[in-house]
C-alpha positions as CSV (number, residue, x, y, z in Angstrom):
1,M,5.4,39.1,105.5
2,I,4.3,36.6,103.2
3,G,6.8,36.0,100.3
4,M,5.8,36.4,96.6
5,P,5.3,33.1,94.7
6,K,8.2,32.1,92.6
7,I,7.7,31.8,88.8
8,P,9.1,28.5,87.3
9,F,12.1,28.9,85.0
10,H,10.5,27.1,82.1
11,R,7.5,29.5,82.1
12,L,9.8,32.5,82.2
13,A,11.8,31.2,79.2
14,A,8.7,30.6,77.2
15,F,7.6,34.2,77.8
16,V,11.0,35.5,76.6
17,V,10.9,33.4,73.4
18,L,7.3,34.6,72.7
19,A,8.3,38.2,73.1
20,V,11.3,37.9,70.8
21,A,9.2,36.2,68.1
22,A,6.6,38.9,68.2
23,A,9.2,41.6,67.9
24,W,10.7,39.7,64.8
25,V,7.3,39.5,63.1
26,V,6.6,43.2,63.7
27,T,9.9,44.2,62.1
28,G,9.0,42.3,58.9
29,Q,12.6,41.2,58.4
30,F,11.5,37.5,58.0
31,S,10.4,38.0,54.4
32,S,13.9,38.4,53.1
33,V,15.6,35.5,54.7
34,G,18.6,34.5,52.8
35,S,18.3,37.4,50.3
36,A,17.9,40.5,52.5
37,V,18.3,43.9,51.0
38,A,19.1,47.0,53.1
39,V,16.2,49.3,53.7
40,G,16.0,52.0,51.1
41,E,17.9,49.9,48.5
42,E,16.3,48.2,45.5
43,D,17.2,44.8,44.3
44,P,18.5,45.3,40.7
45,A,17.6,41.8,39.7
46,A,14.0,42.3,40.7
47,S,13.6,45.3,38.4
48,T,15.5,44.2,35.3
49,S,14.9,40.5,34.8
50,E,11.8,38.8,33.2
51,P,10.5,35.3,33.9
52,P,12.5,32.8,32.0
53,A,10.9,31.7,28.7
54,T,9.7,28.1,28.3
55,P,12.1,26.3,25.9
56,L,10.6,25.1,22.6
57,R,10.1,21.4,22.2
58,T,12.3,19.9,19.5
59,V,10.7,17.6,16.8
60,A,12.1,15.7,13.8
61,V,10.5,16.5,10.5
62,V,10.8,15.0,7.0
63,A,9.4,15.9,3.5
64,P,8.6,12.5,2.0
65,Q,8.5,11.8,-1.7
66,H,5.1,11.7,-3.3
67,I,4.3,8.7,-5.6
68,D,1.6,7.6,-7.9
69,H,0.3,4.5,-6.1
70,A,-2.3,2.0,-7.2
71,R,-3.9,0.2,-4.3
72,T,-3.9,-3.6,-4.5
73,I,-7.3,-5.2,-4.2
74,R,-7.3,-8.9,-3.2
75,I,-10.5,-10.9,-3.6
76,S,-11.2,-14.6,-2.8
77,G,-12.8,-16.3,-5.7
78,V,-13.3,-19.5,-7.7
79,T,-12.8,-20.5,-11.4
80,E,-15.8,-21.0,-13.6
81,A,-16.4,-22.1,-17.1
82,N,-16.9,-19.4,-19.7
83,K,-20.0,-21.3,-20.9
84,R,-21.8,-24.2,-19.5
85,S,-24.7,-26.0,-21.1
86,S,-26.8,-28.9,-19.9
87,L,-28.1,-30.6,-23.1
88,A,-31.7,-31.9,-23.0
89,A,-33.6,-34.2,-25.3
90,R,-36.0,-32.4,-27.6
91,S,-38.2,-35.5,-28.1
92,G,-38.6,-38.9,-26.4
93,G,-37.4,-42.2,-27.7
94,I,-34.7,-44.8,-27.5
95,I,-31.0,-43.8,-27.6
96,D,-29.4,-45.1,-30.7
97,T,-25.9,-43.8,-30.4
98,I,-23.7,-41.6,-28.3
99,P,-20.5,-40.9,-30.3
100,V,-18.8,-38.9,-27.5
101,S,-17.6,-39.7,-24.1
102,E,-16.7,-37.7,-21.0
103,G,-13.7,-35.5,-21.7
104,S,-14.2,-35.5,-25.4
105,L,-13.4,-32.2,-27.2
106,V,-16.2,-31.1,-29.6
107,K,-16.8,-28.4,-32.1
108,K,-20.0,-26.5,-32.5
109,G,-22.5,-28.7,-34.4
110,D,-20.8,-32.0,-33.6
111,L,-23.3,-34.9,-32.8
112,I,-23.6,-35.7,-29.1
113,L,-26.5,-38.1,-29.1
114,A,-28.9,-39.6,-31.6
115,L,-32.3,-41.3,-30.9
116,D,-33.7,-44.1,-32.9
117,A,-35.3,-42.0,-35.7
118,E,-37.7,-44.8,-36.7
119,E,-39.9,-43.6,-39.5
120,R,-38.6,-40.0,-39.6
121,P,-36.0,-40.5,-42.3
122,A,-38.7,-42.0,-44.5
123,A,-41.0,-39.1,-43.8
124,V,-38.2,-36.7,-45.0
125,A,-37.7,-38.8,-48.2
126,M,-41.5,-38.8,-49.0
127,A,-41.7,-35.0,-48.4
128,E,-38.7,-34.4,-50.8
129,A,-40.4,-36.5,-53.5
130,L,-43.6,-34.6,-53.1
131,V,-41.8,-31.3,-53.4
132,A,-40.2,-32.5,-56.6
133,Q,-43.6,-33.5,-58.0
134,R,-45.2,-30.1,-57.0
135,E,-42.3,-28.2,-58.6
136,S,-42.8,-30.0,-61.9
137,E,-46.6,-29.3,-61.7
138,Y,-45.9,-25.6,-61.0
139,D,-43.5,-25.3,-63.9
140,A,-46.0,-26.9,-66.3
141,A,-48.8,-24.6,-65.0
142,Q,-46.6,-21.5,-65.6
143,K,-46.0,-22.5,-69.3
144,L,-49.8,-23.0,-69.8
145,L,-50.6,-19.7,-68.2
146,K,-48.2,-17.9,-70.6
147,S,-49.7,-19.6,-73.6
148,G,-53.2,-18.9,-72.4
149,N,-54.3,-22.5,-72.1
150,M,-54.8,-22.5,-68.3
151,A,-56.9,-20.3,-66.1
152,K,-55.1,-18.0,-63.7
153,L,-56.9,-19.7,-60.8
154,Q,-55.4,-23.1,-61.7
155,G,-52.0,-21.5,-61.8
156,E,-52.4,-20.2,-58.3
157,S,-53.6,-23.6,-57.1
158,A,-50.3,-25.1,-58.4
159,R,-48.3,-22.4,-56.5
160,A,-50.2,-23.2,-53.3
161,A,-49.6,-26.9,-53.7
162,L,-45.8,-26.3,-54.1
163,T,-45.7,-24.1,-51.0
164,A,-47.6,-26.8,-48.9
165,A,-45.2,-29.5,-50.1
166,R,-42.1,-27.4,-49.1
167,S,-43.6,-26.7,-45.7
168,Q,-44.2,-30.4,-45.2
169,L,-40.6,-31.2,-46.0
170,E,-39.4,-28.6,-43.5
171,T,-41.6,-30.2,-40.8
172,A,-40.2,-33.7,-41.6
173,K,-36.6,-32.4,-41.4
174,A,-37.4,-30.7,-38.1
175,E,-38.8,-33.9,-36.7
176,L,-35.7,-35.8,-37.8
177,A,-33.4,-33.1,-36.2
178,R,-35.3,-33.4,-32.9
179,S,-33.9,-36.9,-32.7
180,E,-30.4,-35.6,-32.6
181,I,-28.5,-33.5,-30.0
182,R,-25.5,-31.4,-31.2
183,A,-22.9,-29.3,-29.5
184,P,-24.1,-25.6,-29.2
185,F,-20.4,-24.4,-29.0
186,D,-16.8,-25.5,-29.0
187,G,-15.9,-27.1,-25.7
188,I,-15.4,-30.3,-23.7
189,V,-17.9,-32.9,-22.7
190,D,-17.9,-32.9,-18.9
191,Q,-20.7,-35.4,-18.2
192,V,-22.8,-37.9,-20.1
193,D,-25.8,-38.9,-18.1
194,V,-27.4,-41.6,-20.2
195,E,-26.4,-44.9,-21.9
196,E,-27.1,-46.2,-25.4
197,G,-30.3,-48.2,-25.6
198,S,-31.9,-46.2,-22.7
199,A,-35.4,-44.7,-23.1
200,I,-35.6,-41.1,-22.4
201,Q,-38.4,-38.5,-22.3
202,Q,-38.6,-35.1,-23.9
203,G,-36.6,-32.6,-21.7
204,A,-34.4,-35.2,-20.0
205,E,-30.8,-34.0,-19.5
206,V,-28.3,-36.1,-21.4
207,A,-24.9,-34.4,-21.2
208,T,-23.0,-31.3,-20.0
209,I,-20.6,-29.3,-22.1
210,L,-18.2,-26.7,-20.8
211,S,-16.3,-24.0,-22.6
212,L,-13.0,-23.5,-20.7
213,D,-11.1,-21.1,-23.0
214,P,-11.1,-18.6,-21.6
215,V,-11.7,-19.7,-18.0
216,L,-13.3,-17.2,-15.6
217,A,-12.0,-16.2,-12.1
218,V,-15.1,-15.0,-10.3
219,G,-15.3,-13.1,-7.0
220,E,-17.1,-10.2,-5.3
221,V,-15.9,-6.7,-4.5
222,S,-17.1,-4.2,-1.8
223,E,-19.0,-1.0,-2.5
224,Q,-15.9,1.1,-1.9
225,D,-13.8,-1.0,-4.3
226,L,-16.3,-1.0,-7.1
227,S,-15.7,2.6,-8.0
228,Q,-12.0,2.0,-8.3
229,L,-12.2,-0.6,-11.0
230,E,-12.9,-0.5,-14.8
231,P,-13.6,-3.3,-17.3
232,G,-10.4,-4.2,-19.2
233,A,-8.1,-3.7,-16.3
234,S,-5.3,-6.3,-16.0
235,A,-5.5,-8.8,-13.1
236,E,-3.5,-11.6,-11.7
237,V,-5.1,-14.9,-10.6
238,R,-3.3,-17.0,-8.0
239,L,-4.7,-20.6,-8.0
240,V,-4.7,-22.8,-5.0
241,N,-2.1,-25.1,-6.5
242,G,0.4,-22.2,-6.6
243,Q,0.0,-21.4,-10.3
244,R,-0.2,-17.7,-11.3
245,V,-1.9,-16.6,-14.5
246,S,-2.8,-13.2,-15.9
247,G,-6.2,-12.0,-17.3
248,A,-8.4,-9.0,-17.8
249,L,-11.4,-7.8,-15.9
250,R,-14.3,-8.7,-18.2
251,Y,-17.4,-7.9,-16.2
252,L,-18.5,-5.7,-13.2
253,S,-21.9,-6.3,-11.9
254,R,-24.0,-3.2,-11.2
255,D,-26.5,-5.1,-9.0
256,A,-25.4,-5.8,-5.5
257,S,-26.0,-9.1,-3.7
258,P,-28.9,-8.5,-1.2
259,Q,-27.2,-10.6,1.4
260,T,-23.6,-9.3,1.3
261,R,-24.0,-5.9,-0.5
262,T,-21.1,-6.9,-2.7
263,F,-20.7,-6.9,-6.5
264,R,-19.8,-9.9,-8.8
265,I,-16.7,-9.5,-11.0
266,E,-15.3,-11.8,-13.7
267,V,-11.7,-12.0,-14.9
268,A,-11.2,-13.8,-18.2
269,V,-8.0,-15.9,-18.2
270,P,-6.7,-17.5,-21.5
271,N,-6.8,-21.3,-21.1
272,P,-6.1,-22.8,-24.6
273,D,-4.9,-26.2,-23.2
274,R,-7.8,-26.3,-20.7
275,A,-5.4,-27.0,-17.9
276,I,-7.3,-24.8,-15.5
277,P,-10.5,-26.5,-14.5
278,A,-13.7,-24.9,-13.3
279,G,-14.4,-24.9,-9.5
280,M,-10.8,-24.2,-8.3
281,T,-10.2,-21.9,-5.4
282,A,-8.4,-18.7,-6.5
283,E,-7.2,-15.3,-5.3
284,I,-7.9,-12.4,-7.7
285,V,-5.4,-9.5,-7.4
286,L,-6.5,-6.2,-9.0
287,Q,-5.0,-2.7,-9.1
288,A,-7.2,0.3,-8.2
289,E,-6.8,3.7,-9.9
290,K,-3.6,5.5,-9.1
291,V,-3.6,8.3,-6.5
292,R,-0.9,10.7,-5.2
293,A,0.3,9.3,-1.9
294,V,3.3,9.0,0.4
295,K,4.6,5.9,2.3
296,L,5.0,6.4,6.0
297,P,5.4,4.2,9.1
298,R,2.3,3.5,11.2
299,S,3.9,5.3,14.1
300,V,3.5,8.7,12.3
301,V,-0.3,8.4,12.2
302,T,-2.0,10.0,15.2
303,L,-5.4,11.4,16.3
304,S,-6.6,15.0,16.5
305,E,-8.4,16.4,19.5
306,R,-11.6,15.7,17.6
307,G,-10.7,12.1,17.2
308,E,-9.8,12.3,13.5
309,L,-7.1,10.1,12.0
310,G,-4.2,12.1,10.5
311,I,-0.7,13.4,10.9
312,R,1.0,16.5,12.4
313,I,3.1,18.8,10.3
314,A,5.3,21.8,10.9
315,T,4.2,24.9,9.0
316,P,6.9,27.2,7.5
317,D,6.9,29.3,10.7
318,D,7.4,26.1,12.8
319,T,3.8,26.0,14.1
320,V,2.2,22.5,14.6
321,N,-0.8,21.8,12.3
322,F,-3.0,18.7,11.9
323,I,-3.9,17.2,8.5
324,P,-6.6,14.4,8.1
325,I,-5.5,11.6,5.8
326,D,-6.9,8.8,3.8
327,I,-5.3,5.4,4.2
328,V,-4.9,4.1,0.7
329,E,-3.3,0.8,1.6
330,D,-1.7,-1.0,4.5
331,T,1.4,-2.7,3.2
332,P,3.8,-4.9,5.2
333,E,6.4,-2.1,4.9
334,A,4.4,1.0,5.6
335,L,1.1,2.8,5.3
336,V,0.3,4.5,2.0
337,L,-1.5,7.7,2.7
338,A,-3.3,10.2,0.5
339,G,-4.4,13.8,1.2
340,I,-1.0,15.1,2.2
341,P,0.2,18.4,0.6
342,E,3.3,18.2,-1.6
343,D,5.3,20.6,0.5
344,A,4.3,19.2,3.9
345,R,7.0,18.7,6.5
346,I,5.7,15.8,8.5
347,I,6.6,15.4,12.2
348,V,8.0,11.9,12.5
349,S,9.4,12.2,16.1
350,G,7.7,13.9,19.0
351,Q,4.3,14.3,17.3
352,E,2.5,12.8,20.3
353,L,4.0,15.5,22.6
354,V,2.8,18.5,20.8
355,S,-0.6,20.0,19.9
356,E,-2.1,22.1,17.2
357,G,-0.9,25.7,17.4
358,D,2.3,24.9,19.4
359,K,5.5,26.5,18.4
360,V,8.3,23.9,17.9
361,A,12.0,23.7,17.1
362,T,12.4,21.5,14.0
363,V,15.3,19.4,12.9
364,E,15.5,17.5,9.7
365,A,15.4,13.7,10.0
366,N,18.6,12.0,9.0
367,E,19.0,10.0,5.8
368,S,18.4,6.6,7.3
369,V,15.1,7.8,8.7
370,I,14.1,9.2,5.3
371,R,14.9,5.9,3.6
372,R,12.9,4.1,6.2
373,L,9.9,6.4,5.7
374,V,9.9,6.7,2.0
375,G,11.0,3.2,1.1
376,D,12.3,2.1,-2.2
377,V,9.9,4.0,-4.5
378,A,11.5,2.8,-7.6
379,A,10.4,-0.7,-6.8
380,R,6.8,0.4,-6.8
């Protein structure tokens, strides 16, 4: 009889393991490994407990002090003369005298230059004599008219002759005045462009006069800054030599430069000793209109989900809200921000980790943080 083939031991062991595993799966007991509960019993924990609540994120908040802040506007500029006049000859001729020199102080009407008048003084003298003669003739004619010894027509002729003589005198005096050049205002002679004895033509420039009291600090402001300034506002002018002087905003242009879209301004600075020259580089410091604002560090400012610049605050029920802001000024110490409600509690720590609508746990920032945020308001 042929013997039955023998089954290898390792195959027999595999079949046994497979059978045991199948029985284990069928029973369903694998699902409670490590926490099995007897059949027919209910796990008390499974029926009474709820999923643990997510803990609230803690943020630090502060209610900063509001201040009335005037933004500082700094403008690069240059000094200019209050008045500047290039004097020109009103007639041609030979220069007879120049009684002033460069740097001379002059008053309005002082002689700057005189041409050789030639026959002009004699013409004035002749015209004056003719006027005197015509006045005598007119007086005599009036007496004869009153006595009835002269026709009215002859009296009118005497009046016309007197009027013509006076006109001739005025013309002679004007011709004489054209040979002289006088100062049009109080100032300083900056340049003398001619010499005595030189021949000049009518219209030739002979001297330049400047009025330096007050001296002007001139610059240009942007379109945004223009609306924040008013004539008469005080200003500080810092000269390139380190000198600081005070003045008042005298002029605001209402016509923008086509190239830069900026507006010219003029600050008048008292300069009685004329120590400040024209053409010196200067910085003009102006104060804009005051607005309600707070001082906060740059780290507090963040962006909303829409990309707006602002801050995050905690509402009375500790919900996160976002408020857009206006940056009034960026000072070395902090940002000066407007548009923040008076009762706002600003999140100063953790603001980047929360979003609008989140519930948070708030803690008040300590005194040192408040001092750092608010700064020394009294010094402003």
